[in-house]
N, CA, C and O atoms as a CHARMM CRD file, in Angstrom:
* protein
*
  268
    1    1 MET  N     82.82800  49.08500  87.42400 PROA 1      0.00000
    2    1 MET  CA    84.40100  49.10100  87.34100 PROA 1      0.00000
    3    1 MET  C     84.86000  50.66300  86.90200 PROA 1      0.00000
    4    1 MET  O     85.96900  51.15800  87.10500 PROA 1      0.00000
    5    2 LEU  N     83.70300  51.30700  86.24400 PROA 2      0.00000
    6    2 LEU  CA    84.02200  52.66300  85.84200 PROA 2      0.00000
    7    2 LEU  C     83.99600  53.58000  87.21300 PROA 2      0.00000
    8    2 LEU  O     84.54300  54.68200  87.24900 PROA 2      0.00000
    9    3 GLY  N     83.44400  53.12500  88.10200 PROA 3      0.00000
   10    3 GLY  CA    83.23100  53.86200  89.49500 PROA 3      0.00000
   11    3 GLY  C     84.68800  53.83900  90.02000 PROA 3      0.00000
   12    3 GLY  O     85.19900  54.86300  90.47300 PROA 3      0.00000
   13    4 VAL  N     85.30100  52.75300  89.96000 PROA 4      0.00000
   14    4 VAL  CA    86.64000  52.31800  90.81600 PROA 4      0.00000
   15    4 VAL  C     87.67400  53.31600  89.80000 PROA 4      0.00000
   16    4 VAL  O     88.65500  53.80400  90.36000 PROA 4      0.00000
   17    5 SER  N     87.48800  53.57800  88.51800 PROA 5      0.00000
   18    5 SER  CA    88.84000  54.43400  87.78500 PROA 5      0.00000
   19    5 SER  C     88.36500  55.83400  88.23500 PROA 5      0.00000
   20    5 SER  O     89.28400  56.61700  88.47600 PROA 5      0.00000
   21    6 GLY  N     86.92600  56.37100  88.41900 PROA 6      0.00000
   22    6 GLY  CA    86.68600  57.35800  88.42100 PROA 6      0.00000
   23    6 GLY  C     87.05500  57.77300  89.91400 PROA 6      0.00000
   24    6 GLY  O     87.38800  58.93900  90.12500 PROA 6      0.00000
   25    7 LEU  N     87.01200  56.98900  90.79900 PROA 7      0.00000
   26    7 LEU  CA    87.41700  57.39800  92.22800 PROA 7      0.00000
   27    7 LEU  C     88.89500  58.44300  92.73400 PROA 7      0.00000
   28    7 LEU  O     89.05700  59.25000  93.64900 PROA 7      0.00000
   29    8 PRO  N     89.81500  57.91900  91.59200 PROA 8      0.00000
   30    8 PRO  CA    91.02600  58.99800  92.04900 PROA 8      0.00000
   31    8 PRO  C     90.71500  60.09300  91.24700 PROA 8      0.00000
   32    8 PRO  O     91.49300  60.96900  91.62400 PROA 8      0.00000
   33    9 ALA  N     89.93700  60.59600  90.24800 PROA 9      0.00000
   34    9 ALA  CA    89.93000  61.90900  89.84900 PROA 9      0.00000
   35    9 ALA  C     88.86500  62.46600  90.41100 PROA 9      0.00000
   36    9 ALA  O     88.79800  63.69500  90.36500 PROA 9      0.00000
   37   10 ILE  N     87.94500  61.82000  90.97500 PROA 10     0.00000
   38   10 ILE  CA    87.14500  62.88700  92.10500 PROA 10     0.00000
   39   10 ILE  C     87.94300  63.21400  93.27400 PROA 10     0.00000
   40   10 ILE  O     87.76300  64.32200  93.78000 PROA 10     0.00000
   41   11 ILE  N     88.67100  62.53900  93.70700 PROA 11     0.00000
   42   11 ILE  CA    89.65800  62.73700  94.47800 PROA 11     0.00000
   43   11 ILE  C     90.49600  63.90600  94.69600 PROA 11     0.00000
   44   11 ILE  O     90.64300  64.63700  95.67600 PROA 11     0.00000
   45   12 GLN  N     91.10800  63.89300  93.30000 PROA 12     0.00000
   46   12 GLN  CA    92.21000  64.69000  93.12400 PROA 12     0.00000
   47   12 GLN  C     91.29500  66.31800  92.81400 PROA 12     0.00000
   48   12 GLN  O     91.65700  67.47900  93.00400 PROA 12     0.00000
   49   13 PHE  N     89.97600  65.72800  92.25800 PROA 13     0.00000
   50   13 PHE  CA    89.11800  67.56000  91.87100 PROA 13     0.00000
   51   13 PHE  C     88.86200  68.03100  93.40500 PROA 13     0.00000
   52   13 PHE  O     88.74200  69.25600  93.42100 PROA 13     0.00000
   53   14 PHE  N     88.77000  67.60000  94.38300 PROA 14     0.00000
   54   14 PHE  CA    88.42400  68.07700  95.61500 PROA 14     0.00000
   55   14 PHE  C     89.49500  68.60800  96.37500 PROA 14     0.00000
   56   14 PHE  O     89.49500  69.66400  97.00800 PROA 14     0.00000
   57   15 LEU  N     90.55100  67.65100  96.23600 PROA 15     0.00000
   58   15 LEU  CA    91.64500  67.95300  96.90100 PROA 15     0.00000
   59   15 LEU  C     92.71500  69.34800  96.08700 PROA 15     0.00000
   60   15 LEU  O     93.63200  69.87300  96.71900 PROA 15     0.00000
   61   16 MET  N     92.44300  69.66400  94.96300 PROA 16     0.00000
   62   16 MET  CA    92.62300  70.98800  94.27600 PROA 16     0.00000
   63   16 MET  C     92.11800  71.79600  94.57500 PROA 16     0.00000
   64   16 MET  O     92.74200  72.84300  94.40300 PROA 16     0.00000
   65   17 LEU  N     90.68900  71.93900  95.21400 PROA 17     0.00000
   66   17 LEU  CA    90.16800  73.26200  95.52000 PROA 17     0.00000
   67   17 LEU  C     91.12800  73.72500  96.56500 PROA 17     0.00000
   68   17 LEU  O     91.34900  74.92600  96.41100 PROA 17     0.00000
   69   18 PHE  N     91.83200  73.17100  97.65200 PROA 18     0.00000
   70   18 PHE  CA    92.47300  73.74000  98.28100 PROA 18     0.00000
   71   18 PHE  C     94.01100  74.04300  98.05300 PROA 18     0.00000
   72   18 PHE  O     94.79000  74.45400  98.91400 PROA 18     0.00000
   73   19 LEU  N     94.26600  73.79400  96.87500 PROA 19     0.00000
   74   19 LEU  CA    95.77900  74.54500  96.42400 PROA 19     0.00000
   75   19 LEU  C     95.85600  75.72800  96.25500 PROA 19     0.00000
   76   19 LEU  O     95.14200  76.13700  95.34000 PROA 19     0.00000
   77   20 PRO  N     96.57600  76.63700  96.89100 PROA 20     0.00000
   78   20 PRO  CA    96.72300  78.08100  96.50200 PROA 20     0.00000
   79   20 PRO  C     97.04100  77.95200  94.97900 PROA 20     0.00000
   80   20 PRO  O     97.30600  77.04700  94.18800 PROA 20     0.00000
   81   21 GLU  N     96.85300  79.56800  94.95900 PROA 21     0.00000
   82   21 GLU  CA    97.05800  80.02700  93.26800 PROA 21     0.00000
   83   21 GLU  C     98.64200  80.29400  93.26000 PROA 21     0.00000
   84   21 GLU  O     99.42300  80.44200  94.19900 PROA 21     0.00000
   85   22 SER  N     98.84700  80.30300  91.84000 PROA 22     0.00000
   86   22 SER  CA   100.34000  80.04500  91.60500 PROA 22     0.00000
   87   22 SER  C    101.06000  81.48500  91.87100 PROA 22     0.00000
   88   22 SER  O    100.46300  82.52800  91.60500 PROA 22     0.00000
   89   23 PRO  N    102.27300  81.47800  92.36800 PROA 23     0.00000
   90   23 PRO  CA   102.83600  82.89800  92.68900 PROA 23     0.00000
   91   23 PRO  C    102.89700  83.70800  91.50600 PROA 23     0.00000
   92   23 PRO  O    102.69600  84.91200  91.66300 PROA 23     0.00000
   93   24 CYS  N    103.15800  83.24000  90.24600 PROA 24     0.00000
   94   24 CYS  CA   103.52100  83.81800  89.17700 PROA 24     0.00000
   95   24 CYS  C    102.17900  84.34900  88.62200 PROA 24     0.00000
   96   24 CYS  O    102.17000  85.49800  88.18000 PROA 24     0.00000
   97   25 TRP  N    100.96800  83.56600  88.60500 PROA 25     0.00000
   98   25 TRP  CA    99.62800  84.43500  88.44500 PROA 25     0.00000
   99   25 TRP  C     99.41000  85.52300  89.16200 PROA 25     0.00000
  100   25 TRP  O     99.01100  86.58200  88.67700 PROA 25     0.00000
  101   26 LEU  N     99.67900  85.31300  90.46800 PROA 26     0.00000
  102   26 LEU  CA    99.50200  86.48800  91.67200 PROA 26     0.00000
  103   26 LEU  C    100.20300  87.50200  91.44300 PROA 26     0.00000
  104   26 LEU  O     99.74400  88.59700  91.76900 PROA 26     0.00000
  105   27 TYR  N    101.41400  87.42100  90.86400 PROA 27     0.00000
  106   27 TYR  CA   102.37100  88.64000  90.74800 PROA 27     0.00000
  107   27 TYR  C    101.59400  89.44800  89.55000 PROA 27     0.00000
  108   27 TYR  O    101.47700  90.67300  89.56600 PROA 27     0.00000
  109   28 MET  N    101.07700  88.60500  88.50500 PROA 28     0.00000
  110   28 MET  CA   100.57600  89.17400  86.99500 PROA 28     0.00000
  111   28 MET  C     99.22000  89.74600  87.17400 PROA 28     0.00000
  112   28 MET  O     98.59800  90.29400  86.26400 PROA 28     0.00000
  113   29 LYS  N     98.84400  89.61300  88.23500 PROA 29     0.00000
  114   29 LYS  CA    97.54500  90.02900  88.98000 PROA 29     0.00000
  115   29 LYS  C     97.70800  91.01400  89.94400 PROA 29     0.00000
  116   29 LYS  O     96.75600  91.13500  90.71400 PROA 29     0.00000
  117   30 LYS  N     98.81400  91.87300  90.13600 PROA 30     0.00000
  118   30 LYS  CA    99.27600  92.78800  90.97800 PROA 30     0.00000
  119   30 LYS  C     98.61100  92.36300  92.24600 PROA 30     0.00000
  120   30 LYS  O     97.87800  93.17000  92.81700 PROA 30     0.00000
  121   31 GLU  N     98.76600  91.38200  92.65200 PROA 31     0.00000
  122   31 GLU  CA    98.58300  90.97100  94.22800 PROA 31     0.00000
  123   31 GLU  C     99.80400  90.56400  95.03100 PROA 31     0.00000
  124   31 GLU  O     99.96200  89.42700  95.47500 PROA 31     0.00000
  125   32 LYS  N    100.80000  91.73300  95.21400 PROA 32     0.00000
  126   32 LYS  CA   102.00300  91.18200  95.85200 PROA 32     0.00000
  127   32 LYS  C    101.85700  90.77200  97.24100 PROA 32     0.00000
  128   32 LYS  O    102.71300  90.08600  97.79900 PROA 32     0.00000
  129   33 SER  N    100.83300  91.16100  97.79000 PROA 33     0.00000
  130   33 SER  CA   100.64300  90.87600  99.44100 PROA 33     0.00000
  131   33 SER  C    100.02800  88.98200  99.41700 PROA 33     0.00000
  132   33 SER  O    100.27000  88.26100 100.38500 PROA 33     0.00000
  133   34 ASP  N     99.38900  88.54100  98.39300 PROA 34     0.00000
  134   34 ASP  CA    98.68200  87.24800  98.18900 PROA 34     0.00000
  135   34 ASP  C    100.59200  86.56000  97.96100 PROA 34     0.00000
  136   34 ASP  O    101.05000  85.81700  98.82900 PROA 34     0.00000
  137   35 VAL  N    101.21800  86.85600  97.05600 PROA 35     0.00000
  138   35 VAL  CA   102.42300  86.42700  96.42000 PROA 35     0.00000
  139   35 VAL  C    103.52300  86.23400  97.70500 PROA 35     0.00000
  140   35 VAL  O    104.39100  85.36300  97.65300 PROA 35     0.00000
  141   36 ILE  N    103.41200  86.94900  98.60600 PROA 36     0.00000
  142   36 ILE  CA   104.38100  86.97200  99.92900 PROA 36     0.00000
  143   36 ILE  C    103.70900  85.80300 100.67900 PROA 36     0.00000
  144   36 ILE  O    104.34900  84.77000 100.87600 PROA 36     0.00000
  145   37 VAL  N    102.61200  85.92000 101.04300 PROA 37     0.00000
  146   37 VAL  CA   101.96000  84.75700 101.81000 PROA 37     0.00000
  147   37 VAL  C    102.02600  83.26400 101.13200 PROA 37     0.00000
  148   37 VAL  O    101.98400  82.22300 101.78800 PROA 37     0.00000
  149   38 VAL  N    102.13100  83.33800  99.77100 PROA 38     0.00000
  150   38 VAL  CA   102.16200  81.87300  99.41100 PROA 38     0.00000
  151   38 VAL  C    103.56300  81.28700  99.21300 PROA 38     0.00000
  152   38 VAL  O    103.85800  80.09300  99.27300 PROA 38     0.00000
  153   39 LEU  N    104.54000  82.52700  98.91900 PROA 39     0.00000
  154   39 LEU  CA   105.97500  82.08300  98.84600 PROA 39     0.00000
  155   39 LEU  C    106.77700  82.14800 100.10600 PROA 39     0.00000
  156   39 LEU  O    107.97600  81.87200 100.06600 PROA 39     0.00000
  157   40 SER  N    106.04400  82.58200 101.50800 PROA 40     0.00000
  158   40 SER  CA   106.42900  82.39400 102.54300 PROA 40     0.00000
  159   40 SER  C    106.40700  80.96700 103.34700 PROA 40     0.00000
  160   40 SER  O    107.10900  80.55900 104.27200 PROA 40     0.00000
  161   41 LYS  N    105.50300  80.47000 102.74700 PROA 41     0.00000
  162   41 LYS  CA   104.89900  78.90400 102.80700 PROA 41     0.00000
  163   41 LYS  C    105.89100  77.99200 102.07500 PROA 41     0.00000
  164   41 LYS  O    105.66800  76.81400 102.35600 PROA 41     0.00000
  165   42 ILE  N    106.85400  78.14700 101.27700 PROA 42     0.00000
  166   42 ILE  CA   107.62600  77.57500 100.54500 PROA 42     0.00000
  167   42 ILE  C    109.33600  78.02100 100.83000 PROA 42     0.00000
  168   42 ILE  O    110.35600  77.33300 100.77800 PROA 42     0.00000
  169   43 TYR  N    109.17900  79.08800 101.06300 PROA 43     0.00000
  170   43 TYR  CA   110.65000  79.52500 101.49000 PROA 43     0.00000
  171   43 TYR  C    110.93800  80.22300 102.71400 PROA 43     0.00000
  172   43 TYR  O    110.03000  80.84300 103.26700 PROA 43     0.00000
  173   44 ASP  N    112.37400  80.18600 103.31700 PROA 44     0.00000
  174   44 ASP  CA   112.51400  80.80900 104.33200 PROA 44     0.00000
  175   44 ASP  C    112.73300  82.30600 104.50700 PROA 44     0.00000
  176   44 ASP  O    113.35400  82.61600 103.49000 PROA 44     0.00000
  177   45 PRO  N    112.57800  83.30900 105.17800 PROA 45     0.00000
  178   45 PRO  CA   112.46400  84.48000 105.24400 PROA 45     0.00000
  179   45 PRO  C    113.67300  85.19600 104.53500 PROA 45     0.00000
  180   45 PRO  O    113.51100  86.28200 103.97700 PROA 45     0.00000
  181   46 PHE  N    114.79500  84.60400 104.57100 PROA 46     0.00000
  182   46 PHE  CA   116.13300  85.29100 104.06100 PROA 46     0.00000
  183   46 PHE  C    115.73700  84.91300 102.30300 PROA 46     0.00000
  184   46 PHE  O    115.65700  85.84000 101.49700 PROA 46     0.00000
  185   47 ARG  N    115.54300  83.65300 101.93000 PROA 47     0.00000
  186   47 ARG  CA   115.39900  83.76900 100.48900 PROA 47     0.00000
  187   47 ARG  C    113.94000  84.04500 100.07500 PROA 47     0.00000
  188   47 ARG  O    113.72000  83.65300  98.92900 PROA 47     0.00000
  189   48 LEU  N    113.22600  84.42700 100.48900 PROA 48     0.00000
  190   48 LEU  CA   111.81300  85.08400  99.94400 PROA 48     0.00000
  191   48 LEU  C    111.98000  86.00500  99.07300 PROA 48     0.00000
  192   48 LEU  O    111.56900  85.96600  97.91300 PROA 48     0.00000
  193   49 GLU  N    112.80200  87.18000  99.76200 PROA 49     0.00000
  194   49 GLU  CA   113.02400  88.67500  99.01100 PROA 49     0.00000
  195   49 GLU  C    113.74700  88.14000  97.28500 PROA 49     0.00000
  196   49 GLU  O    113.47900  88.71400  96.22900 PROA 49     0.00000
  197   50 ASP  N    114.61500  87.00800  97.42100 PROA 50     0.00000
  198   50 ASP  CA   115.42400  86.83800  96.08800 PROA 50     0.00000
  199   50 ASP  C    114.39800  86.02200  95.15800 PROA 50     0.00000
  200   50 ASP  O    114.45800  86.15400  93.93600 PROA 50     0.00000
  201   51 GLU  N    113.36600  85.09400  95.82400 PROA 51     0.00000
  202   51 GLU  CA   112.49600  84.97200  94.92800 PROA 51     0.00000
  203   51 GLU  C    111.35400  85.75400  94.25500 PROA 51     0.00000
  204   51 GLU  O    110.72700  85.51000  93.22400 PROA 51     0.00000
  205   52 ILE  N    111.28000  86.58800  94.98300 PROA 52     0.00000
  206   52 ILE  CA   110.14900  87.73900  94.72300 PROA 52     0.00000
  207   52 ILE  C    110.97400  88.58600  93.40500 PROA 52     0.00000
  208   52 ILE  O    110.29500  89.07400  92.50200 PROA 52     0.00000
  209   53 ASP  N    112.16800  88.67800  93.40000 PROA 53     0.00000
  210   53 ASP  CA   112.81900  89.68600  92.55400 PROA 53     0.00000
  211   53 ASP  C    112.93900  88.73100  91.16400 PROA 53     0.00000
  212   53 ASP  O    112.67600  89.13700  90.03200 PROA 53     0.00000
  213   54 GLN  N    113.38900  87.38900  91.50300 PROA 54     0.00000
  214   54 GLN  CA   113.61700  86.86200  90.09500 PROA 54     0.00000
  215   54 GLN  C    112.26800  86.59000  89.68100 PROA 54     0.00000
  216   54 GLN  O    112.17800  86.52100  88.45600 PROA 54     0.00000
  217   55 LEU  N    110.89000  86.36400  90.47300 PROA 55     0.00000
  218   55 LEU  CA   109.75900  85.95600  89.64600 PROA 55     0.00000
  219   55 LEU  C    109.31600  87.54800  88.93400 PROA 55     0.00000
  220   55 LEU  O    108.62200  87.46200  87.92100 PROA 55     0.00000
  221   56 ALA  N    109.67400  88.95300  89.40500 PROA 56     0.00000
  222   56 ALA  CA   109.34800  90.04300  88.54900 PROA 56     0.00000
  223   56 ALA  C    110.46700  89.95400  87.26300 PROA 56     0.00000
  224   56 ALA  O    110.11500  90.24900  86.12000 PROA 56     0.00000
  225   57 THR  N    111.64500  89.58200  87.53300 PROA 57     0.00000
  226   57 THR  CA   112.47900  89.61900  86.43700 PROA 57     0.00000
  227   57 THR  C    111.97200  89.02400  85.56800 PROA 57     0.00000
  228   57 THR  O    111.69300  89.64500  84.54300 PROA 57     0.00000
  229   58 ALA  N    111.64900  87.49500  85.67400 PROA 58     0.00000
  230   58 ALA  CA   111.36800  86.33100  84.86600 PROA 58     0.00000
  231   58 ALA  C    109.71800  87.21000  83.86800 PROA 58     0.00000
  232   58 ALA  O    109.57200  87.24100  82.64600 PROA 58     0.00000
  233   59 LEU  N    108.87400  87.71800  84.79800 PROA 59     0.00000
  234   59 LEU  CA   108.07500  88.25200  84.23700 PROA 59     0.00000
  235   59 LEU  C    108.30100  89.45000  83.05200 PROA 59     0.00000
  236   59 LEU  O    107.93300  89.53000  81.88000 PROA 59     0.00000
  237   60 GLU  N    108.91300  90.14100  83.74100 PROA 60     0.00000
  238   60 GLU  CA   109.39900  91.31100  83.12500 PROA 60     0.00000
  239   60 GLU  C    110.03000  90.88400  81.64700 PROA 60     0.00000
  240   60 GLU  O    109.87000  91.48300  80.58400 PROA 60     0.00000
  241   61 GLU  N    110.71700  89.79500  81.86700 PROA 61     0.00000
  242   61 GLU  CA   111.47900  89.53600  80.13200 PROA 61     0.00000
  243   61 GLU  C    110.51600  88.60700  79.46800 PROA 61     0.00000
  244   61 GLU  O    110.84800  88.44400  78.29400 PROA 61     0.00000
  245   62 GLU  N    109.48800  87.96700  79.78100 PROA 62     0.00000
  246   62 GLU  CA   108.15500  87.37400  79.38500 PROA 62     0.00000
  247   62 GLU  C    107.79500  88.67200  78.28400 PROA 62     0.00000
  248   62 GLU  O    107.78800  88.62000  77.05500 PROA 62     0.00000
  249   63 GLY  N    107.52200  89.75900  79.11700 PROA 63     0.00000
  250   63 GLY  CA   106.52700  90.51300  78.98900 PROA 63     0.00000
  251   63 GLY  C    107.52100  91.47200  77.28700 PROA 63     0.00000
  252   63 GLY  O    107.04000  91.86100  76.22200 PROA 63     0.00000
  253   64 HSD  N    108.92200  91.50700  77.79900 PROA 64     0.00000
  254   64 HSD  CA   109.55200  92.01200  76.73400 PROA 64     0.00000
  255   64 HSD  C    109.42500  91.09300  75.56000 PROA 64     0.00000
  256   64 HSD  O    109.21400  91.58700  74.45200 PROA 64     0.00000
  257   65 ARG  N    109.54700  89.66100  75.72100 PROA 65     0.00000
  258   65 ARG  CA   109.26100  89.10200  74.48500 PROA 65     0.00000
  259   65 ARG  C    108.11300  88.72700  73.52300 PROA 65     0.00000
  260   65 ARG  O    108.12600  88.14000  72.44000 PROA 65     0.00000
  261   66 LYS  N    106.84400  89.39800  74.46500 PROA 66     0.00000
  262   66 LYS  CA   105.64200  89.07900  73.62300 PROA 66     0.00000
  263   66 LYS  C    105.67700  90.00100  72.52900 PROA 66     0.00000
  264   66 LYS  O    105.40600  89.75400  71.35400 PROA 66     0.00000
  265   67 THR  N    106.12100  91.33800  73.14600 PROA 67     0.00000
  266   67 THR  CA   105.79600  92.54100  72.39900 PROA 67     0.00000
  267   67 THR  C    106.91400  92.60900  71.28300 PROA 67     0.00000
  268   67 THR  O    106.91800  93.53300  70.46900 PROA 67     0.00000
């Protein structure tokens, strides 16, 4: 019984290894080229630049709140 309940957790663990990093985390680490690659999988090219600008603005505002 214990093995049956642990099976979904094991499957989830291995599938999570293939997930890309968060665009927010990548942007904070100054890896803009990786941010563009990840966001281009989600958004079309016309909206991509807007999303990057919104991400930069949100992180800048968060940085001002921390200080």
